[in-house]
N, C-alpha and C positions, 0 to 999 in steps of 0.2 A: 899381252894385255888381255886378249880375248881367250886366253888359255884357261882362266879361272871361271869362265862363264858356265853356269850350270842351269839349264832350262828347267829342271825339276824344282829348283829353289823359287824361281819366278811363279811356277804353277802353284806351289804350296802357299806362297805369299798371296796370290790372287784368290785361292780357295779360302784362306783365312779371312780375307777382306769380304768375300761373299757371305761367309758364315756370320761375320760381325754385322753386316747389313741385314741379314735375315733376322738376327736377334733383335736389332733395333726396330725393324719393321713389326715384329711380334709385340713389342712393348708399346707402340704408338696407340693402339685402341684403348689400352688400359689408362693411359695418361690423358686422354681427351676428356674435356669437360662435357657433362650432359647438356642436352639442348635446353635452352631457357624458354619457358612458356610464359607468355604475358597474357593477363586477362584484363579487360577494360570494362569498367562499370560506367554505363551511360547515364544511369539515373543518379540524381543528387543524393548524397549520403549524409547530409547535415540534419538528420532527424533528432539529434540531441539538443538542438536549439529550442528554447521555449518561445512559443509564438504568442503574441498578445493581440487582442482585438477589443474594440470599443463596444461592438454590438454583434448580434448574430448575423446581421446583414453583411458585415465585413467577412465573416467566416464563410458565408454562402458564396461570396465572390471568388474566394481562393480555390486554386486547384491543388489537390493532394495526391500523393502516390501510395498512401497507406493510411492507417488510422493516425490522425494527427490531432493533438490537443491544442486548443487555443484558450488562454486565460484572460479574464477581464483584468483591466488595469489595477483594480483594487483587490484582486485575487479572491473574489467571492463567488465567481461563476467560472466553470470550465465547460467548453464545448468540445466534443470529440467528433470530428468529421471523418467518414470513411471514404473509400475510393468511389463508391456509388453516389456520393453526395449527401448521404443521410447524416443528420447531425443529432447527437444526443447531448442534452444539457444537464449539468449537475451543479448543486449549490455546495460551496465549500465553507466549512467553519473551522476556526482555529482550535486546536486541542492544546490546552494549557496544562503543563506538567504540574502535578500537585505533590507537595512534600508531606511529611507526617503531620505537621501542624495543620495544614489545610484539610487533610482527611479527618483529623480529630475535630476540627471546627464544624465540618459538614455533619459528622456523626452527632455531635452535641446539638446542632440545629435541628436535625431530624428528631432527636429525642424530645426537644422542647416542643416541637410541632405535635408530636404524638401525645404528650402530656396535656397540651392545650385542648386537643380533641377529647381526651378522656374527661377533663374538667368540664368541658361544655356538655358532653353527654351526661355526666353525673348531675349537673345543674338542671338539665332538662328532665331527667328521670326524677329527681327530687321534687320538682315542681308538680309533676303529675301525681306523685305519691302524696304530697301535702294537700293537693286539691281533692284527692279521693278520700283522705282521712276527714277533712272538714265536711264533705258532703255525706259521708256515711253515718248512719244512725245505728246504734247498737240495738240488736233485737233481744238480747239476753238480759238486759238490765230493765227492771221495771221502774216506772216512774211513781214515786210516792209523793203525794201532796201533803203538805203540812196543814194540820188542822189548827184551828184557833181555840178549840176547846181545851180546857184544862183537864188533865187526867187526875183522878183521885187516888 
């Protein structure tokens, strides 16, 4: 039974297992996942939220971490407060989109306004001209008095 024992076969088998382990060991660094880096933000990031205030006094009381806009409830005023505590105020007006009809109406209204100015200027100019003509006496025309005598 021990006659078939060949120590070289065992050595070859052990060497092949060592080679297999070396190959697996070489592949392990390639399969490992890279290290995960986590970053933490300690400051709040909800800057997308619109903030409302009733007065500038409320804006002055708030702490901010950057330029922060505060809108009045009726959206007519906006206050922008920076990190130094400085506040800038702005008035807001609504921009109403105009279609072609609105633009045409505005254009016609401007033309009417200009024509009224021209008419007013023309009336004023005509008044001065009329007054000047009435007050002006002609120097080239001689005055002939009518005589009561009969000519023969």
